[in-house]
C-alpha positions in Angstrom: -4.1 21.4 8.0 -6.2 20.3 5.1 -8.7 23.1 4.9 -11.4 24.9 3.0 -9.9 28.3 3.2 -9.1 31.6 1.5 -5.6 33.0 1.7 -5.0 36.4 3.1 -3.9 39.6 1.4 -0.2 40.1 0.8 0.6 36.5 0.1 4.4 36.0 -0.1 5.8 32.6 -0.8 9.3 31.4 0.2 11.3 34.7 0.2 15.0 34.2 -0.2 17.1 35.2 2.8 19.3 37.3 0.4 16.7 39.0 -1.7 14.2 41.8 -1.4 10.6 40.6 -1.1 8.7 40.0 -4.3 5.0 39.1 -4.6 4.5 35.5 -5.7 2.7 36.7 -8.8 3.2 39.8 -10.9 1.4 41.2 -13.9 2.2 44.3 -15.9 -1.3 45.7 -15.4 -4.4 44.9 -13.4 -7.6 43.7 -15.0 -11.2 43.4 -14.2 -13.4 40.3 -14.6 -14.1 39.8 -18.3 -17.7 39.4 -19.6 -17.3 35.8 -20.8 -18.6 34.2 -17.6 -15.2 32.6 -16.9 -14.6 31.0 -13.5 -11.0 32.1 -13.5 -9.2 34.5 -15.8 -5.4 35.1 -15.8 -3.5 37.3 -18.3 0.3 37.9 -18.7 1.0 36.8 -15.1 4.5 36.1 -13.7 4.8 33.7 -10.8 7.8 34.1 -8.4 9.3 32.3 -5.4 11.6 34.8 -3.6 13.8 36.2 -6.3 13.3 33.3 -8.6 10.9 33.5 -11.6 9.0 30.2 -11.8 6.4 30.8 -14.5 6.4 33.7 -16.9 3.6 35.2 -19.0 0.7 33.0 -17.8 -2.5 33.5 -19.8 -5.3 31.1 -18.9 -9.1 31.1 -18.9 -11.0 28.5 -17.0 -14.7 28.2 -17.9 -17.5 26.9 -15.6 -17.7 23.1 -15.3 -14.3 22.5 -16.9 -12.0 20.1 -15.0 -8.3 21.1 -15.4 -5.2 19.3 -14.3 -2.1 21.4 -13.7 1.0 19.4 -14.4 4.8 19.9 -14.1 7.8 19.0 -12.0 8.1 19.7 -8.3 9.1 23.2 -7.6 7.9 24.7 -10.9 5.3 26.9 -9.3 2.1 24.9 -9.6 1.2 25.1 -5.9 2.2 28.8 -5.8 -0.2 29.5 -8.7 -3.0 27.7 -6.9 -2.4 29.8 -3.8 -2.5 33.0 -5.8 -5.8 31.9 -7.3 -7.1 31.3 -3.7 -5.9 34.7 -2.7 -7.7 36.2 -5.7 -10.9 34.4 -4.6 -10.6 36.0 -1.2 -10.3 39.4 -2.8 -13.1 38.8 -5.3 -15.4 41.8 -5.5 -12.7 44.2 -4.3 -10.5 46.3 -6.7 -9.4 44.7 -9.9 -6.6 42.2 -9.4 -4.1 40.3 -11.6 -6.1 37.1 -11.3 -9.9 37.4 -11.7 -12.0 34.8 -9.9 -15.8 34.9 -10.5 -17.2 36.2 -7.2 -20.5 34.4 -7.8 -18.8 31.0 -7.4 -18.3 29.4 -4.0 -14.6 28.5 -3.6 -13.0 25.5 -1.9 -9.3 24.8 -1.6 -7.5 21.5 -0.6 -3.9 22.0 0.5 -1.3 19.4 1.2 -1.5 19.7 5.0 -3.7 17.8 7.5 -6.6 18.4 9.8 -5.3 18.7 13.4 -6.7 19.3 16.8 -10.4 18.7 16.1 -12.2 16.7 18.8 -15.3 16.4 16.7 -16.4 13.1 15.3 -15.5 12.3 11.7 -19.2 12.7 10.8 -19.5 16.1 12.5 -16.3 17.4 11.0 -17.1 16.5 7.4 -20.6 18.0 7.7 -19.3 21.2 9.3 -18.8 23.1 6.0 -22.1 22.0 4.4 -23.4 25.6 4.8 -26.6 25.3 2.9 -27.6 22.2 4.8 -26.6 23.6 8.2 -28.6 26.8 7.5 -31.7 24.9 6.4 -31.4 22.6 9.4 -31.2 25.5 11.8 -34.2 27.2 10.2 -36.3 24.0 10.3 -35.4 23.5 14.0 -36.3 27.1 14.8 -39.6 26.8 12.9 -40.5 23.6 14.8 -39.9 25.2 18.1 -41.9 28.3 17.1 -44.8 26.2 15.8 -46.3 25.4 19.3 -49.6 27.3 19.0 -50.5 25.9 15.5 -51.2 29.4 14.2 -51.5 29.6 10.4 -48.5 31.9 10.0 -46.3 29.6 12.1 -47.5 26.6 10.1 -46.6 28.4 6.8 -43.2 29.2 8.2 -42.7 25.5 9.1 -43.9 24.3 5.7 -41.5 26.7 4.0 -38.6 25.6 6.2 -39.4 22.0 5.4 -39.3 22.7 1.7 -35.9 24.5 2.0 -34.5 21.7 4.1 -35.5 19.2 1.4 -34.1 21.4 -1.4 -30.8 21.5 0.6 -30.7 17.7 0.5 -31.5 17.4 4.2 -33.4 14.2 3.8 -30.6 12.5 1.9 -27.6 14.0 3.6 -26.7 10.9 5.6 -26.5 8.8 2.4 -24.2 11.4 0.8 -21.9 11.6 3.8 -21.7 7.8 4.0 -20.9 7.6 0.2 -18.0 10.0 0.5 -16.5 8.6 3.7 -16.8 5.0 2.6 -15.3 5.9 -0.8 -12.3 7.3 1.0 -11.9 4.2 3.0 -13.7 4.8 6.3 -15.9 2.2 7.9 -19.3 3.1 9.5 -17.8 2.4 13.0 -15.2 5.1 12.3 -17.8 7.8 11.5 -18.2 8.5 15.2 -14.5 8.4 16.2 -12.9 11.7 17.1 -10.7 13.2 14.3 -7.8 13.5 16.8 -7.6 9.7 17.1 -6.6 9.2 13.4 -3.1 9.4 12.0 -2.1 12.3 9.8 -2.8 10.5 6.5 -6.3 9.7 7.7 -6.9 13.2 8.9 -6.1 14.3 5.4 -8.8 12.1 4.1 -11.2 13.7 6.6 -10.2 17.1 5.2 -10.8 15.9 1.7 -14.2 14.5 2.6 -15.2 17.8 4.3 -14.2 19.7 1.2 -16.1 17.5 -1.2 -19.3 17.6 0.9 -19.2 21.4 1.0 -19.7 21.2 -2.7 -17.9 24.4 -3.8 -18.6 25.6 -7.3 -14.9 26.2 -7.9 -13.0 23.2 -6.5 -9.2 23.6 -6.2 -7.1 20.7 -5.0 -3.3 20.3 -4.5 -2.2 16.6 -4.8 -5.5 15.1 -3.5 -4.4 11.5 -4.1 -1.5 11.7 -1.6 -2.2 9.3 1.3 -4.9 7.5 -0.6 -4.7 3.8 -1.5 -5.5 2.5 -4.9 -9.2 1.9 -4.2 -9.7 5.4 -2.8 -7.9 7.0 -5.7 -10.2 5.2 -8.2 -13.2 6.3 -6.3 -12.1 9.9 -6.1 -11.3 10.0 -9.8 -14.8 8.8 -10.6 -16.3 11.3 -8.2 -14.5 14.2 -9.6 -15.3 13.1 -13.2 -19.0 13.6 -12.3 -18.5 16.7 -10.2 -21.0 19.5 -11.0 -18.6 22.4 -10.8 -15.3 23.7 -12.0 -12.2 21.8 -10.9 -8.5 22.8 -10.8 -6.2 20.1 -9.6 -2.4 19.6 -9.2 -1.6 15.9 -9.5 1.2 13.6 -10.8 -1.2 10.6 -10.8 -1.8 9.9 -14.5 -4.6 7.4 -13.8 -6.4 9.9 -11.7 -6.0 12.8 -14.2 -7.0 10.6 -17.1 -10.4 9.8 -15.5 -11.1 13.0 -13.6 -10.0 15.9 -15.9 -10.9 17.0 -19.4 -8.2 19.6 -19.9 -4.4 19.9 -19.2 -2.3 22.9 -18.2 1.4 21.9 -18.5 4.2 23.9 -16.7 7.6 23.3 -18.2 10.6 25.6 -18.8 8.9 28.5 -17.0 5.9 28.5 -19.4 2.3 27.3 -19.0 0.8 25.6 -22.1 -2.8 24.3 -22.3 -4.2 21.3 -24.1 -7.5 19.5 -24.4 -7.3 15.9 -23.2 -6.5 14.5 -26.7 -3.8 12.0 -27.4 -1.3 14.9 -27.1 -2.8 15.9 -23.7 -2.5 12.3 -22.5 1.1 12.3 -23.7 1.8 15.3 -21.5 0.1 13.5 -18.5 2.2 10.4 -19.0 5.4 12.5 -19.2 4.8 13.9 -15.7 3.6 10.6 -14.4 7.3 10.3 -13.4 8.0 9.3 -17.0 6.3 5.9 -16.6 6.9 4.8 -12.9 6.4 1.2 -13.9 10.0 1.2 -14.9 10.9 1.9 -11.3 9.0 -1.2 -10.2 10.8 -3.4 -12.6 14.2 -2.5 -11.1 15.6 -2.2 -14.6 18.9 -0.4 -14.3 18.9 0.9 -17.8 15.4 2.3 -17.5 16.1 3.9 -14.2 19.2 5.7 -15.7 17.1 7.0 -18.6 14.3 8.1 -16.2 16.7 10.0 -14.0 18.3 11.7 -17.0 14.9 12.8 -18.4 13.6 14.1 -15.1 16.8 16.0 -14.4 16.5 17.6 -17.8 12.9 18.6 -17.2 13.7 20.1 -13.8 16.8 21.9 -14.9 14.9 24.6 -16.8 13.1 25.7 -13.7 15.2 24.8 -10.7 18.9 24.5 -11.4 21.5 23.3 -13.8 23.4 21.5 -11.1 23.2 17.7 -10.8 21.1 16.5 -7.8 23.3 15.2 -5.0 23.3 11.6 -4.1 21.2 10.6 -1.1 23.0 8.5 1.5 21.5 7.3 4.8 23.4 7.5 8.0 25.6 4.5 8.9 23.5 2.3 11.1 24.7 0.4 14.2 24.6 -3.2 13.0 21.5 -5.1 14.1 20.4 -7.5 11.4 18.8 -6.9 8.0 15.1 -7.7 7.3 13.3 -5.6 4.7 9.6 -6.0 5.3 6.6 -4.6 3.3 3.4 -4.3 5.2 0.2 -4.4 3.1 -3.5 -4.2 3.9 -6.8 -2.6 3.1 -6.4 -0.1 5.9 -2.9 1.2 6.2 -3.4 2.8 9.6 -3.6 -0.5 11.5 -0.5 -1.6 9.5 1.5 1.3 10.8 0.1 0.8 14.3 1.0 -2.9 14.4 4.4 -2.3 13.0 5.1 0.4 15.6 3.9 -2.0 18.4 6.1 -4.8 17.1 9.1 -2.5 16.9 8.5 -1.0 20.4 7.3 2.5 19.5 3.8 1.8 21.0 3.0 -0.3 24.1 1.7 -3.9 23.8 -1.9 -4.7 24.8 -0.9 -8.3 25.5 2.0 -10.7 24.8 5.7 -10.2 24.7 8.2 -8.3 22.6 11.9 -8.9 22.6 14.5 -6.6 21.2 18.2 -6.6 20.6 20.0 -4.4 23.1 21.6 -2.6 20.1 18.3 -1.6 18.6 18.1 2.0 17.4 14.6 2.5 15.9 13.6 5.3 13.5 10.0 5.9 12.4 9.1 8.2 9.5 5.3 8.9 9.9 3.1 10.6 7.3 2.4 13.5 9.6 6.0 14.0 10.8 6.2 17.3 8.8 3.5 18.8 11.0 5.8 18.7 14.0 8.5 20.8 12.4 9.2 24.2 13.9 7.7 26.6 11.3 10.1 29.5 12.2 13.3 27.5 11.8 15.5 27.6 8.6 15.3 24.3 6.9 19.1 23.6 6.7 19.7 24.7 10.2 16.9 22.6 11.6 18.1 19.4 9.8 21.6 19.9 11.1 20.5 20.6 14.6 17.9 17.7 14.8 20.4 15.1 13.4 23.1 16.1 15.8 20.7 15.9 18.7 19.5 12.5 17.4 23.0 10.9 17.6 24.6 12.1 14.4 27.0 14.5 16.1 29.6 14.3 13.3 27.2 15.4 10.5 28.3 18.5 8.6 26.3 21.3 7.1 27.5 20.2 3.7 26.1 16.6 4.2 22.8 18.1 5.4 22.6 20.4 2.3 23.4 17.5 0.0 20.7 15.3 1.5 18.1 18.1 1.2 19.3 18.6 -2.4 18.9 15.0 -3.2 15.3 15.3 -2.1 14.6 18.4 -4.1 15.2 21.1 -1.5 18.2 22.8 -3.3 19.6 26.3 -3.7 18.0 29.0 -1.6 15.1 26.7 -0.7 17.3 25.1 1.9 17.8 28.6 3.5 14.1 29.4 3.7 12.0 29.1 6.9 10.1 25.9 7.1 6.8 27.7 7.4 7.2 29.3 4.0 7.7 25.8 2.3 4.9 23.9 0.7 3.4 20.8 2.4 5.4 18.5 0.1 8.7 20.4 0.8 8.1 20.2 4.5 7.7 16.5 4.2 11.0 16.3 2.4 12.7 18.3 5.2 11.4 15.8 7.7 12.6 12.9 5.5 16.1 14.4 5.2 16.3 14.6 9.0 15.2 11.0 9.2 17.7 9.8 6.7 20.6 11.4 8.4 19.8 10.1 12.0 21.7 6.9 12.8 19.3 4.0 13.2 19.5 0.2 12.5 15.8 -0.4 12.0 13.8 2.0 9.9 10.0 2.1 9.7 8.7 4.1 6.7 5.0 5.1 6.6 4.2 6.1 3.0 7.6 7.5 2.2 6.9 8.4 -1.5 4.1 10.9 -0.7 5.3 14.4 -1.8 8.4 13.0 -3.6 9.1 13.6 -7.3 10.7 10.9 -9.5 14.2 12.1 -8.9 13.8 12.0 -5.1 12.1 8.5 -5.3 15.1 7.2 -7.3 17.5 8.7 -4.9 15.7 7.2 -1.9 15.6 3.8 -3.6 19.3 3.9 -4.2 20.0 4.9 -0.6 17.7 2.1 0.8 19.4 -0.4 -1.5 22.8 0.5 0.0 21.4 0.6 3.6 22.7 -2.2 5.8 20.1 -2.0 8.5 16.5 -3.5 8.6 13.6 -1.8 6.7 9.9 -2.0 7.4 7.9 -0.1 4.7 4.2 0.6 4.8 3.2 1.8 1.4 0.4 1.8 -1.2 3.0 2.6 -3.9 3.3 -0.8 -5.7 6.2 0.4 -7.9 8.2 1.5 -4.9 7.5 -1.7 -2.9 8.5 -3.9 -5.8 11.7 -2.0 -6.4 12.7 -2.6 -2.8 12.9 -6.3 -3.4 11.5 -7.2 0.1 12.6 -10.5 1.6 9.4 -10.7 3.9 5.8 -9.6 3.4 3.4 -8.7 6.2 -0.3 -8.5 5.7 -2.6 -6.7 8.1 -6.2 -7.7 8.2 -8.9 -8.3 10.8 -6.8 -7.0 13.6 -3.9 -9.4 13.0 -0.6 -9.3 11.1 0.7 -12.3 9.1 4.4 -12.3 8.1 5.8 -14.6 5.4 9.4 -15.0 4.2 9.0 -14.5 0.5 9.1 -11.8 -2.2 6.1 -9.8 -3.2 3.7 -11.3 -5.9 0.8 -10.0 -7.9 -1.8 -11.6 -5.5 -0.5 -9.4 -2.7 -1.9 -6.3 -4.3 -5.1 -7.8 -5.6 -5.8 -9.1 -2.1 -5.3 -5.7 -0.6 -7.8 -4.3 -3.1 -10.3 -7.0 -2.2 -9.8 -6.1 1.5 -10.9 -2.5 0.7 -13.9 -3.7 -1.2 -14.8 -6.1 1.6 -14.6 -3.3 4.2 -17.0 -1.1 2.1 -19.4 -4.0 1.8 -19.4 -4.9 5.4 -16.4 -7.2 5.9 -15.8 -10.9 5.4 -16.0 -14.1 7.5 -13.5 -16.7 8.6 -14.3 -19.1 5.8 -13.7 -16.5 3.1 -10.4 -15.5 4.8 -9.3 -19.1 4.8 -10.1 -19.4 1.1 -8.3 -16.2 0.4 -5.2 -17.5 2.2 -5.2 -20.8 0.3 -5.7 -19.0 -3.0 -2.8 -16.6 -2.2 -0.5 -19.5 -1.3 -1.4 -21.3 -4.6 -0.7 -18.1 -6.6 2.6 -17.7 -4.9 3.7 -21.2 -5.7 2.6 -20.9 -9.3 4.5 -17.6 -9.6 7.6 -19.3 -8.3 7.4 -22.2 -10.8 7.0 -19.7 -13.7 10.0 -17.8 -12.4 12.3 -20.8 -12.4 11.2 -21.8 -15.8 11.9 -18.5 -17.4 14.9 -17.4 -15.3 17.6 -18.8 -17.6 16.3 -17.1 -20.7 15.6 -13.7 -19.0 18.9 -11.8 -19.7 18.8 -12.4 -23.4 15.1 -11.6 -23.6 15.6 -8.3 -21.7 18.3 -7.2 -24.1 16.0 -7.8 -27.0 13.1 -6.0 -25.4 15.3 -3.0 -24.5 16.4 -2.6 -28.1 12.8 -2.7 -29.3 11.7 -0.2 -26.7 14.4 2.3 -27.6 13.3 2.2 -31.3 9.7 2.6 -30.4 10.3 5.5 -28.0 12.3 7.3 -30.7 9.2 6.8 -32.9 7.0 8.2 -30.2 9.2 11.3 -29.9 8.9 11.9 -33.6 5.1 11.6 -33.5 5.0 14.0 -30.5 7.1 16.5 -32.5 4.8 16.2 -35.5 1.7 16.7 -33.3 3.2 19.9 -31.9 3.9 21.1 -35.5 0.4 20.2 -36.6 -1.0 23.0 -34.5 -4.8 23.3 -35.1 -4.9 20.8 -38.0 -7.6 18.5 -36.4 -7.4 15.9 -39.2 -3.6 15.6 -38.9 -3.8 15.5 -35.1 -6.3 12.7 -35.3 -4.2 10.7 -37.7 -1.0 11.2 -35.6 -2.9 10.5 -32.4 -4.1 7.1 -33.7 -0.6 6.2 -34.8 0.7 7.2 -31.4 -1.7 5.1 -29.5 -0.7 2.1 -31.6 3.0 2.6 -30.9 2.3 3.3 -27.2 0.4 0.0 -26.8 3.4 -1.9 -28.2 5.7 -0.1 -25.8 3.4 -0.8 -22.8 3.3 -4.5 -23.8 7.1 -4.7 -24.0 7.5 -2.9 -20.6 5.0 -5.3 -19.0 7.1 -8.2 -20.2 10.3 -6.5 -19.1 9.0 -5.9 -15.6 8.1 -9.5 -15.2 11.5 -10.7 -16.3 13.3 -8.2 -14.0 11.2 -9.4 -11.1 12.4 -12.9 -11.7 16.0 -11.8 -11.8 15.7 -9.6 -8.7 14.0 -12.3 -6.7 16.8 -14.8 -7.6 19.6 -12.6 -6.1 20.8 -13.2 -2.5 19.6 -10.7 0.1 21.9 -7.7 0.3 23.8 -8.5 -2.9 22.7 -5.3 -4.5 22.5 -4.6 -8.2 
């Protein structure tokens, strides 16, 4: 459940089945809050998962009103460190602890799990943690009831209660609630719907809205942009950038971090290093933005190989020296092949309509026909919530797959699939309840991948996956011989799939076209979000939008045919230039590390780096366009 919570004493994360328990964090000595007024103070701290040391010797001071991004590969200990900070906040004011959190600050934590079971309306739920407002409202209501005689003392109490209600923002609260909910993609009609009627991804947005409206003075968030579309991510980044409080956030979203945060804490090789958000800090952000995910979108084989190598090297320091296993989906019963990408301003209707079309939900009207050999699999955003928390990850995957029709699957195959998705080593032997939200999602995905189906419906499959897992999933889907339906806001992932059909959900209907994706698809989805925030659109504007989209698609096709013959030679030239420029960037980064505190030298190197990076970005943009042309020209199912 996405929650504003404090963790309990005795936190133990992911104990190995073969090791004695260790605390998740260990320091050589306890310490009291220092006198600097810091929001969080950590000194010489070790972070553990079971018997494995994740981060060693952490020393970190977070001052009030600073906004920090905690970066690093999956499994390096970022979420564990956030949990330890949350536990320290729960113990604030008790005996001295290894991590000191200022007890004067109100604390709020956003985890990677969803709201569940609440029957309150969205509006009621997101306002439930606004403690100052709720207390002032209760006091005002009590004063109004008591003020029946008109006595001077009662009138004074009422006047004081009205002043406190105004100071708590009582007269503007509806506007603040609407701003946050609309920013996260909810319509006014949805404000009154019960939380339980929303999918897991939208329940996570409810939890995020509830946290933001509670206005904690120390705001801690673990992957807040998961399950958000592009428009909601931009809104959240702007909101956090203006937040009047201290922020600690784990995120791989470089665009979000660049706008929302002013300082960087990078976890790599078991060490935590801090940077201001200078050119060097931005370079660190870009490194963990999956080493430039735009390369994945292009489908460039050489770039994908380089990315996989770089990511594996980064993760090897912390996780394992073994090569990540190859991910392979279960062999499907043959039933056609039709990759389909569903897009739309509101992804929940997209998932719902896809599920109806494929028979997972009942039809309200009309007719649906299906092949008698249909074997449908649906991977939903909230599938991880249904996992048995007490089961061992590997044992659960093997048992669930065998019950789902994969009777011949071996434990070795299950372990290999988990490993390909980042659940390797002793993590596969841990109980599911001890895994992070992202790791639980990958356990669910492993089960899904190994269950034999000939039609797969994916709802936001890249949430919680690192670059290595995304590349493994893309390779597995490329080799898959069944039909795919993918609902995703991840443009890079959608483009790498090379869909043969595109479906657009808007205004309660779904339009499917036999063609590849084009730029106007994504710009139209963004316009749909803006229209929903502004009150919607009418039939005339929809007709104009459809005509404009068709024209853009035709123009894109003409350009593709014109440049197709020259594309291979041009790509080879671009690749050579990119290799040279990336080598130059590495030299500059090394020089910046050597420069230390030499501000003048750092400024000079930073300016040089930005110039080189702009040239690289321009070349990659051209490379992506050429690769799209080549990919679209290949016959369906031909592979690469």
